[in-house]
C-alpha positions as CSV (number, residue, x, y, z in Angstrom):
1,M,0.0,0.0,0.1
2,P,1.3,4.0,-0.3
3,E,1.3,4.7,3.1
4,K,4.1,2.1,3.7
5,N,5.7,2.1,0.1
6,T,5.8,5.5,-1.1
7,P,8.9,7.9,0.1
8,T,8.4,11.4,-0.5
9,A,10.3,14.8,0.0
10,S,8.4,15.4,3.5
11,F,10.5,12.5,5.4
12,S,13.8,13.6,3.2
13,F,17.1,13.6,5.0
14,T,21.2,14.1,4.1
15,L,23.3,11.6,5.1
16,R,27.3,13.2,5.2
17,V,29.4,9.6,5.0
18,N,33.1,8.9,5.1
19,I,33.7,6.1,2.7
20,N,36.6,4.4,2.2
21,N,37.8,4.9,-1.1
22,L,37.7,1.2,-2.6
23,P,35.9,-0.3,-5.9
24,G,32.4,-0.8,-5.4
25,K,31.7,0.7,-1.9
26,L,29.1,3.6,-3.4
27,G,27.3,1.0,-5.4
28,E,27.1,-1.1,-2.1
29,I,25.7,2.1,-0.2
30,T,22.9,2.7,-2.6
31,T,22.1,-0.7,-3.0
32,T,21.3,-1.0,1.1
33,I,19.4,2.4,0.5
34,G,17.2,0.5,-2.4
35,K,16.7,-2.5,-0.2
36,A,15.4,-0.4,2.2
37,G,13.0,0.9,0.7
38,G,14.5,4.5,0.3
39,D,14.9,6.9,-2.5
40,I,18.3,8.3,-3.7
41,G,17.4,12.3,-4.8
42,A,21.1,13.4,-5.0
43,I,24.7,12.3,-4.1
44,D,27.5,15.0,-4.0
45,I,31.2,14.9,-3.1
46,V,32.1,17.1,-0.2
47,R,35.9,16.1,0.0
48,V,38.5,13.6,-1.0
49,G,41.5,12.6,1.2
50,K,44.2,9.9,0.9
51,G,42.5,6.4,0.9
52,F,38.7,8.0,1.8
53,I,35.7,10.5,0.2
54,V,33.2,12.2,2.2
55,R,29.9,12.6,0.4
56,D,26.5,13.8,1.2
57,I,23.3,11.3,-0.1
58,T,20.2,12.7,-0.3
59,I,17.3,10.4,0.3
60,N,13.6,10.2,0.4
61,A,11.5,8.0,3.0
62,T,8.4,7.2,4.2
63,S,8.4,8.3,7.8
64,K,10.9,9.0,10.8
65,N,11.2,5.2,11.6
66,H,11.9,4.5,7.9
67,N,14.6,7.3,8.2
68,K,16.2,5.1,11.1
69,E,16.2,1.9,9.6
70,I,17.8,3.3,6.6
71,I,20.5,4.9,8.7
72,D,20.7,1.8,10.6
73,A,21.3,-0.5,7.6
74,I,24.2,1.7,6.2
75,K,25.6,1.3,9.6
76,Q,26.0,-2.0,9.0
77,I,28.7,-2.0,6.1
78,D,32.3,-2.1,6.7
79,G,34.3,0.8,5.6
80,V,31.3,3.3,5.8
81,E,31.1,5.8,8.8
82,I,28.0,7.8,9.2
83,I,29.4,11.2,10.2
84,N,25.6,13.2,10.2
85,A,22.1,12.6,9.6
86,S,20.1,16.0,8.3
87,D,16.6,16.0,8.5
88,R,16.0,18.4,5.7
89,T,12.8,19.6,6.3
90,F,13.7,20.2,10.1
91,L,16.5,22.3,8.4
92,M,14.0,24.2,5.8
93,H,12.3,25.4,9.2
94,L,15.3,26.8,10.9
95,G,14.6,30.2,11.9
96,G,11.0,30.2,10.1
97,K,10.4,30.9,7.0
98,I,9.4,34.2,6.3
99,E,10.9,37.7,6.9
100,T,10.0,41.4,6.7
101,V,11.8,43.2,3.8
102,S,11.8,47.1,4.0
103,K,10.5,48.1,0.3
104,I,12.7,51.4,0.0
105,P,16.2,52.0,1.0
106,L,17.3,54.2,4.0
107,K,20.8,55.4,3.3
108,T,20.6,59.3,4.1
109,R,19.2,61.8,6.7
110,A,16.6,63.0,4.2
111,D,15.4,58.9,3.6
112,L,15.1,58.9,7.2
113,S,12.9,62.2,7.8
114,M,10.3,61.1,5.1
115,A,9.8,57.1,6.1
116,Y,10.0,58.3,9.7
117,T,10.2,61.1,12.2
118,P,9.2,64.4,11.3
119,G,7.6,63.5,8.0
120,V,5.7,60.6,8.6
121,A,3.7,62.3,11.0
122,R,2.0,64.1,8.1
123,I,0.7,60.6,6.6
124,C,-0.7,59.9,10.4
125,E,-2.5,62.9,10.1
126,A,-3.8,62.2,6.5
127,I,-5.2,58.7,7.2
128,H,-6.2,60.5,10.8
129,K,-8.6,63.0,8.6
130,D,-9.5,60.0,6.0
131,P,-9.2,56.3,7.0
132,E,-9.4,55.3,3.7
133,K,-6.2,56.4,2.8
134,A,-4.7,53.7,4.9
135,Y,-5.5,51.6,2.1
136,T,-2.7,53.9,0.1
137,L,-0.1,54.7,2.7
138,T,0.0,51.5,4.5
139,I,0.6,47.7,4.0
140,K,-3.4,47.4,4.7
141,K,-3.5,47.6,0.7
142,N,-1.7,44.1,0.5
143,T,-1.6,42.4,3.8
144,V,-4.1,39.7,5.1
145,A,-3.5,38.4,8.6
146,V,-3.4,34.7,9.0
147,V,-5.2,33.9,12.4
148,S,-5.3,30.7,14.2
149,D,-5.4,29.3,17.6
150,G,-3.9,26.1,16.7
151,S,-7.1,23.7,17.9
152,A,-7.0,21.8,14.6
153,V,-3.5,21.8,13.0
154,L,-3.7,19.8,10.1
155,G,-4.9,16.3,10.9
156,L,-2.7,16.5,14.4
157,G,-5.5,17.7,16.5
158,S,-5.2,20.7,19.2
159,L,-1.4,21.4,19.3
160,G,-1.5,25.1,20.8
161,A,-0.4,28.3,19.2
162,A,3.3,27.7,19.5
163,A,3.1,24.7,17.2
164,A,0.7,26.1,14.8
165,M,3.4,28.5,13.9
166,P,4.7,26.6,11.1
167,V,1.8,26.2,9.4
168,M,0.6,29.6,9.4
169,E,4.4,30.6,8.2
170,G,4.1,28.2,5.4
171,K,0.8,29.8,4.7
172,A,2.3,32.8,4.5
173,Q,5.0,31.8,2.1
174,L,2.0,30.3,-0.2
175,F,0.0,33.7,-0.2
176,K,3.3,35.4,-1.3
177,E,4.2,32.9,-3.8
178,F,1.1,32.9,-5.8
179,G,-0.9,35.5,-5.1
180,K,1.8,38.2,-4.6
181,V,-0.3,39.1,-1.2
182,D,1.7,39.9,1.9
183,A,0.5,38.0,4.9
184,F,1.4,37.7,8.5
185,P,1.0,34.6,11.1
186,I,-0.6,35.4,14.2
187,C,-1.2,32.5,16.6
188,L,-3.5,33.2,19.5
189,D,-2.8,31.7,22.6
190,T,-6.8,31.1,23.3
191,K,-9.4,28.7,22.4
192,D,-12.1,31.4,23.6
193,A,-14.2,32.2,20.8
194,D,-15.2,35.8,22.2
195,E,-11.5,36.3,23.0
196,I,-10.5,35.5,19.4
197,V,-13.4,37.9,17.9
198,Q,-12.4,40.6,20.0
199,T,-8.5,40.2,19.5
200,V,-9.2,39.7,15.4
201,K,-11.6,43.2,15.6
202,N,-8.3,45.2,17.9
203,I,-5.9,43.9,15.0
204,A,-8.1,44.6,12.2
205,P,-7.1,48.2,11.4
206,A,-3.6,46.9,10.0
207,F,-4.6,44.3,7.4
208,G,-6.8,44.5,4.4
209,G,-8.4,40.8,5.4
210,I,-8.5,38.0,7.9
211,N,-7.6,34.3,6.7
212,L,-8.7,32.2,9.3
213,E,-6.8,28.6,9.9
214,D,-6.8,25.5,11.7
215,I,-9.7,26.6,14.3
216,S,-11.7,23.3,15.5
217,A,-15.5,22.9,14.5
218,P,-17.9,24.1,15.4
219,R,-16.3,27.1,17.0
220,C,-14.9,28.2,13.5
221,F,-18.1,28.7,12.1
222,E,-19.2,31.1,15.1
223,I,-16.0,33.1,14.9
224,E,-16.1,33.6,11.5
225,E,-19.7,34.6,11.0
226,R,-19.4,36.9,14.2
227,L,-16.0,38.6,12.3
228,I,-18.0,38.7,8.9
229,E,-20.6,40.9,10.8
230,E,-18.7,42.9,13.1
231,L,-15.7,43.9,10.3
232,D,-15.6,45.2,6.9
233,I,-13.2,43.8,5.6
234,P,-13.1,40.1,3.8
235,V,-12.8,37.4,6.5
236,F,-12.4,33.7,5.1
237,H,-11.9,30.5,7.0
238,D,-9.6,28.8,4.2
239,D,-10.1,25.0,5.8
240,Q,-13.8,25.5,5.1
241,H,-14.0,27.6,2.2
242,G,-10.6,26.8,0.1
243,T,-11.9,23.3,0.2
244,A,-14.9,23.6,-1.0
245,V,-14.4,26.2,-3.6
246,V,-11.4,23.6,-5.3
247,V,-13.9,20.9,-4.3
248,L,-16.9,22.3,-6.7
249,A,-14.0,23.1,-9.4
250,A,-13.2,19.5,-9.7
251,L,-16.9,18.2,-9.8
252,I,-17.7,20.8,-12.5
253,N,-15.0,19.1,-14.7
254,A,-15.9,15.7,-13.3
255,L,-19.5,15.9,-14.1
256,K,-18.5,17.1,-17.5
257,I,-16.6,13.9,-18.1
258,V,-19.8,11.4,-16.9
259,G,-21.8,13.5,-18.8
260,K,-24.6,14.4,-16.0
261,N,-26.0,17.1,-14.9
262,I,-25.2,19.1,-11.1
263,E,-29.1,19.3,-10.5
264,D,-29.8,15.4,-11.0
265,I,-27.0,14.1,-9.0
266,K,-26.8,12.6,-5.4
267,I,-24.0,13.0,-3.0
268,V,-22.6,11.9,-0.6
269,I,-20.4,13.4,2.0
270,N,-18.4,11.8,5.2
271,G,-17.3,14.1,7.7
272,I,-19.6,17.0,8.8
273,G,-16.7,19.2,9.7
274,A,-15.4,22.6,8.8
275,A,-14.8,21.7,5.5
276,G,-17.7,19.1,4.8
277,V,-20.3,21.8,5.8
278,A,-18.8,24.4,3.4
279,C,-18.5,21.8,0.6
280,T,-22.4,20.9,1.1
281,K,-22.8,24.9,1.3
282,I,-21.1,25.5,-1.9
283,V,-22.5,22.7,-4.4
284,M,-25.7,23.4,-3.0
285,A,-25.5,27.0,-3.8
286,A,-24.5,25.4,-7.4
287,G,-27.3,23.7,-8.1
288,V,-27.1,20.4,-6.4
289,K,-30.7,19.3,-5.1
290,N,-29.7,15.6,-2.9
291,V,-26.8,15.8,-0.5
292,I,-26.8,13.3,2.4
293,G,-24.3,13.9,5.0
294,C,-22.8,11.4,7.5
295,D,-20.5,11.5,10.7
296,T,-19.7,8.2,13.0
297,S,-23.5,7.7,13.8
298,G,-24.2,7.5,10.4
299,A,-26.5,10.0,8.0
300,L,-27.8,13.0,9.3
301,Y,-31.5,13.4,8.8
302,R,-34.3,15.8,10.5
303,G,-35.5,13.9,13.5
304,R,-31.8,12.5,14.7
305,T,-31.0,13.2,18.5
306,E,-27.9,11.3,18.7
307,N,-24.4,13.4,18.8
308,M,-25.9,16.3,17.2
309,N,-24.9,19.9,17.8
310,W,-26.0,23.5,16.4
311,V,-24.2,23.0,13.4
312,K,-25.7,19.5,13.1
313,D,-29.1,20.3,13.4
314,W,-28.9,23.2,10.5
315,Y,-27.3,20.4,8.3
316,A,-30.1,18.1,8.7
317,R,-32.7,20.6,8.3
318,H,-31.1,21.6,5.2
319,T,-29.8,18.3,3.1
320,N,-31.3,14.5,2.6
321,P,-34.8,15.5,1.5
322,N,-35.6,11.9,1.4
323,N,-34.4,11.7,5.3
324,E,-32.7,8.4,4.1
325,K,-31.5,6.8,7.4
326,G,-28.5,4.3,8.0
327,G,-24.7,4.2,7.9
328,I,-22.2,5.4,5.1
329,H,-22.4,1.9,3.5
330,E,-26.5,2.1,3.4
331,V,-26.8,5.6,1.8
332,I,-24.0,5.2,-0.2
333,K,-26.1,3.0,-2.8
334,G,-26.9,4.8,-5.5
335,A,-25.0,8.1,-5.2
336,D,-23.3,9.8,-7.8
337,V,-20.1,11.4,-5.9
338,F,-18.9,10.9,-2.6
339,F,-17.2,13.6,-1.0
340,G,-14.9,11.9,2.2
341,L,-13.4,14.4,4.5
342,S,-12.7,12.2,7.4
343,V,-10.9,9.1,7.9
344,P,-9.1,6.7,6.2
345,K,-10.8,3.4,4.7
346,V,-14.1,4.8,5.5
347,I,-15.3,2.7,2.2
348,N,-14.7,0.0,0.0
349,V,-15.0,-1.6,-3.5
350,E,-18.3,-2.9,-2.7
351,D,-19.2,0.5,-2.0
352,L,-18.4,1.8,-5.2
353,K,-19.9,-1.3,-6.7
354,N,-23.3,-0.3,-5.1
355,M,-23.3,3.6,-6.9
356,A,-24.6,5.1,-9.7
357,K,-23.1,4.3,-13.4
358,D,-19.9,6.1,-13.5
359,P,-18.7,7.6,-9.9
360,I,-17.2,9.9,-8.9
361,I,-14.7,9.7,-5.8
362,F,-12.7,12.3,-3.6
363,A,-11.3,11.1,-1.3
364,M,-9.7,14.0,0.8
365,A,-8.6,12.4,3.8
366,N,-4.8,13.2,4.7
367,P,-2.0,11.4,4.3
368,D,-4.1,8.2,4.1
369,P,-7.8,8.8,1.8
370,E,-10.9,6.9,2.6
371,I,-9.7,4.7,0.1
372,Y,-6.7,4.4,-2.3
373,P,-7.1,5.0,-5.9
374,E,-5.5,1.8,-6.3
375,E,-8.7,0.0,-5.1
376,A,-10.7,2.2,-6.7
377,V,-9.4,2.6,-10.2
378,E,-11.5,0.0,-12.0
379,H,-14.8,1.3,-10.6
380,V,-15.0,4.6,-10.7
381,A,-15.0,7.2,-13.5
382,V,-13.3,10.1,-11.7
383,M,-10.9,9.7,-8.6
384,A,-9.8,12.7,-6.4
385,T,-7.4,12.8,-3.2
386,G,-5.9,15.3,-1.0
387,R,-2.4,14.0,-1.9
388,S,0.2,15.3,-4.1
389,D,1.3,12.2,-5.3
390,Y,-1.9,11.1,-7.2
391,P,-3.7,12.8,-9.9
392,N,-6.4,15.1,-9.1
393,Q,-5.4,16.7,-5.8
394,I,-7.6,18.5,-4.0
395,N,-5.5,21.4,-2.7
396,N,-6.5,24.8,-1.5
397,V,-3.7,27.0,-3.1
398,L,-5.9,26.7,-5.5
399,C,-8.0,28.8,-3.9
400,F,-7.1,31.3,-1.2
401,P,-4.3,33.7,-3.0
402,G,-6.4,34.1,-5.9
403,I,-9.4,34.8,-3.8
404,F,-7.5,37.1,-1.8
405,R,-5.3,38.7,-4.3
406,G,-9.2,39.8,-5.9
407,A,-11.3,41.1,-2.8
408,L,-8.1,42.8,-2.2
409,N,-8.0,44.5,-5.6
410,C,-11.2,45.7,-5.3
411,R,-11.1,46.2,-1.4
412,A,-13.9,43.9,-1.1
413,S,-16.0,44.1,2.4
414,K,-16.5,40.5,2.2
415,I,-16.0,37.2,0.6
416,N,-19.7,36.2,-0.4
417,E,-21.2,33.0,-2.0
418,E,-20.8,34.4,-5.6
419,M,-17.7,35.1,-5.2
420,K,-16.6,31.5,-4.2
421,I,-18.7,30.6,-7.1
422,A,-16.9,32.1,-9.3
423,A,-13.5,31.3,-8.1
424,A,-14.2,27.8,-8.8
425,N,-15.8,28.1,-12.1
426,A,-12.1,30.2,-12.6
427,I,-10.0,27.4,-11.4
428,A,-12.3,24.6,-13.4
429,G,-12.1,26.7,-16.9
430,I,-8.2,26.4,-16.4
431,V,-8.5,23.1,-18.0
432,G,-9.5,23.5,-21.4
433,D,-12.4,20.6,-22.7
434,D,-9.4,19.3,-25.1
435,E,-7.5,18.7,-22.1
436,L,-10.3,17.3,-19.8
437,H,-9.4,14.1,-18.7
438,C,-10.0,11.4,-15.8
439,D,-6.5,12.1,-14.6
440,Y,-6.8,16.1,-15.3
441,I,-10.0,17.8,-13.6
442,I,-8.4,20.2,-11.8
443,P,-5.0,22.1,-12.7
444,S,-1.6,21.7,-10.9
445,V,-0.8,23.9,-7.6
446,F,2.3,25.4,-10.0
447,D,0.0,26.6,-12.8
448,K,0.8,30.4,-12.7
449,R,-2.6,30.8,-14.7
450,V,-5.2,30.0,-11.8
451,A,-4.2,33.0,-9.2
452,K,-4.7,35.5,-12.3
453,A,-7.9,34.1,-13.4
454,V,-9.4,33.8,-9.7
455,A,-8.5,36.9,-9.3
456,K,-10.2,38.2,-11.9
457,K,-13.2,36.4,-11.7
458,V,-13.7,37.2,-7.6
459,E,-13.4,41.0,-8.8
460,K,-16.2,40.8,-11.4
461,A,-18.1,38.6,-9.2
462,A,-17.7,41.0,-6.0
463,K,-18.6,44.2,-8.2
464,K,-21.6,42.5,-9.3
465,S,-22.9,41.1,-6.0
466,G,-22.4,45.0,-4.5
467,V,-19.5,44.6,-1.9
468,S,-16.8,46.0,-4.4
469,R,-15.8,49.7,-3.0
470,R,-13.5,50.3,-5.9
471,E,-13.7,50.5,-9.3
472,I,-10.4,49.2,-10.6
473,S,-9.3,47.7,-14.2
474,M,-8.4,44.6,-15.1
475,T,-4.9,45.7,-16.6
476,E,-4.6,47.1,-13.2
477,A,-5.6,43.3,-11.5
478,E,-2.8,41.7,-13.1
479,F,0.6,40.2,-11.4
């Protein structure tokens, strides 16, 4: 299975080894690495001496334990000494991944007098008289706060504010790389919804938008709703809506392949957390009429009392029009589409056989999906996962840089449903009809066209829906 046999860069390490300079010794090392399941990335010479050679060998593995197994195997080779082993992922994070850089040089007294006191006082007075000038005279125009309380970090759970920082730094990197948006990580040492809302409101004057991240459900719904209501800048919980936008984009193109209309399909969703609820809302807004959500207690339906909360109460009232009951294996029968936003191995081949003709499967649990593509391939028309080592990766980076780029360009007061659907259509539209294939329903995260296309569509939707506060030409939106 791939969870055991697929080495990745996320578990890569570099070994510095001192090797007796004898014929065949390097071959013995590489053979040992291969037998241990490692994938060699690069071999570099560090230095050569009398009778020895020092090399750096970069190896991809599958886990921390696999790293150790490879190292232990190399230690058994005569004439090879391991000098050092460096985890490349940890090296990338040393000292953090982002920095603040001045946009202008400060080389003379004149520079200093304009950038800081006394000249800066005039800028402060101008903003005091007209607060809108903050968009032109400060970083507010192009800066987003990435806010988390560390309560739902990736798939790791509640790790706290400090441990959430590497993820939020990475998010800031992605904003800059793909959307040319400046972003800063704000990790809050509280899980109290009132404190989080008040803190974000207090820092909001410095930012043009707020990206909420890794906040657990159901608190994330309340926090986002309150901030949207109480702030006049875009607030976007990416775990919810970023996933939903990319899922809708993938669904739009997958339905083209199977020749089904979005109004006619039945979708079953496993996992009614932040992403599951958002995916439900966006596909319903796009025209889907029959959605059934499942959690650990089975299908959500009107009248269910077990394992409920206010979010699930809403969900039960607005979905499952036929009030189907039972577990995932019962309600998936006859479904056209399955969205997995839950845990590994929730469904099996028998479930796929019980679905409608040409089923579409988005198994997005990470790193181990609800069903692996190797198992599903013979029984589905289209398959997507959340992993980068399979085709059709559902990845939020296709959405949030462009959606914020567009919202900032037009100074939108919020990111509404119309803008999200516009973003989904923009992503789907990158894949031309002549390119569309079961293994290519969404573009690569490295496709530079995506963020630009999303930004333009989002701007138009913001203007049409009345939340844009700035007239902007499409040429100005280029980046």
